[in-house]
C-alpha angles and dihedrals in degrees: 000000000000122000097226127070124245130199091266104031145036122240124229092259093060092044091053091050091048097050096038090056092042092056092046093048093049088053095047098063099055090040091053093045094049094046092047091048092053090047089053091050090051093050094043111099093209097053121080113219134173139214087270091059091054091046092053091047090051091048095049093045091051091050091047093050095043092049089048092056088048092053091049091053093044092047091053091051091046092052092048090051091048091052090054094050138068110255114235108242123245117263090219101039091133088068095082100191096044092043092050091049091050092050089049092052090051091053089048091050094050093048096043091050086063102034098046098055091036093056091048091049091051088050090052093047092046098047131064101243137164104215107083129207107248103238136093098243098086134257100265135079128220113265092007109116127203092258131148094215092051089048092051093048096045091044091053091046091051092051095049096040092053089063090051087054093045093052091046090051092050091049090047092051092044090052092048092050092047090054092047102041104028109022090032093209130138098259094113095035090056089069096047122094113280135050114298125170123191127174111240118219117264091240116069131177120258121248099228102071096044092047092048090049091051090048090053091053092047092047091051092047093046093047092049092047094047091048094048091049095044092049093050108106113243093226131010119240107257108174137329121309117260117260127234118277133212110253138164087220118046114213111233100178140351151133136234112200137182131196126194131174115231122178090348094304125105115242114197124199143164141218111230099189120055138126132210126202106196136183118182139164127184088223114068124218124243092283093051093256117148098180146297138272132200117187120188118194126197099219090199090067090067118125109193106164117251094345098059098109091045090053090057094056128105093262092060128021094348092208093182089067101025109031096168141042124206135208116192121177147152116240104232129186115249139171107288096007142324136328126201110222116188145083136304118208121196120168105332095327122100119184137171116256136181118204127180112230127206110210138176124180121192129162093346093309118113125196117191140169140176145164135218130191116204136172111244091214091064088063096044093249116149095351090160090058103077098158113091091202086066098040123356120229096227118084122186119210118188133173145179133188146174117216136180122216110248117245112252114255 
């Protein structure tokens, strides 16, 4: 069997591309459904899951993503091969309506085989996830930032475009079966192993109308996906916003970040709503104390990539019962700077902590930063997850702020 196509037959290269992609696509749908179902179980507060559930979800998502990247690459190669080859003509080209529909479906298939895995890949690159793609070229994509809005839009596009692909596949299969069982022509057999020639009809559909029809479907799907992703709120409202606090130093700007390790991958997040009541004097008192700080954090303001909702659940931060966390400390002089000595309360657990602080004060403006490493088990977070390969025990909290000294009354 020759490698190249002819006007009345497919070569073995085109057949290999066709059946390889077919097998991968047929595997992708059940893999995606199973992985998503497990992820929903893990996030659901009324369903008990184990480390094994999380491990299975990670495994299935990694297979799904890796297979998706493979489909994208193979689809590009298939399209390039098709552009270099003569396209075998339709055996029912004289049936104008059916031939035009068949050509439209082929355009939809080619485009969807690129757009569906690409949108999923962009979603993976934009979000902070824990199921890696199994390949050595990294997890990101050029020009795709780690951004919640980009992740929302690409995720919505991936969801809608997969249904365009699914419908196109069903129409393609239905057409092949009609040719084989009703028309009894060689359309299906031409794509089976072996050499099969079949004379196309003299009349063939044009390319313009099917291509425009496919473009219209893609435009509608892309518009719907982009709108759905854009309208998705970045973070759900989980409790009232914190009120202002009295402070000798008014915070002008700052960030409160958190980093966990899930499935061997670092997941970074941030708390968007927090307050700091600060007293500070350059001159310490007799005990070496420079001041105090009390930080209150609205846990519901946490954005933690794709695991944000899971983190809010009763097994973790339990925001319904414990909506805030509190850090209270004395600012003590230490060699080379300051140290904050106090307590950190998360949920119903309050433990002593000691955190070095980097501070610079100039013209009434203070810039400060620090970092703290805690064990999530000490605060009853994720107690049921005992396997560090699923969720590491260590959690890193880091912060920075700029504050202005309040004018004396």
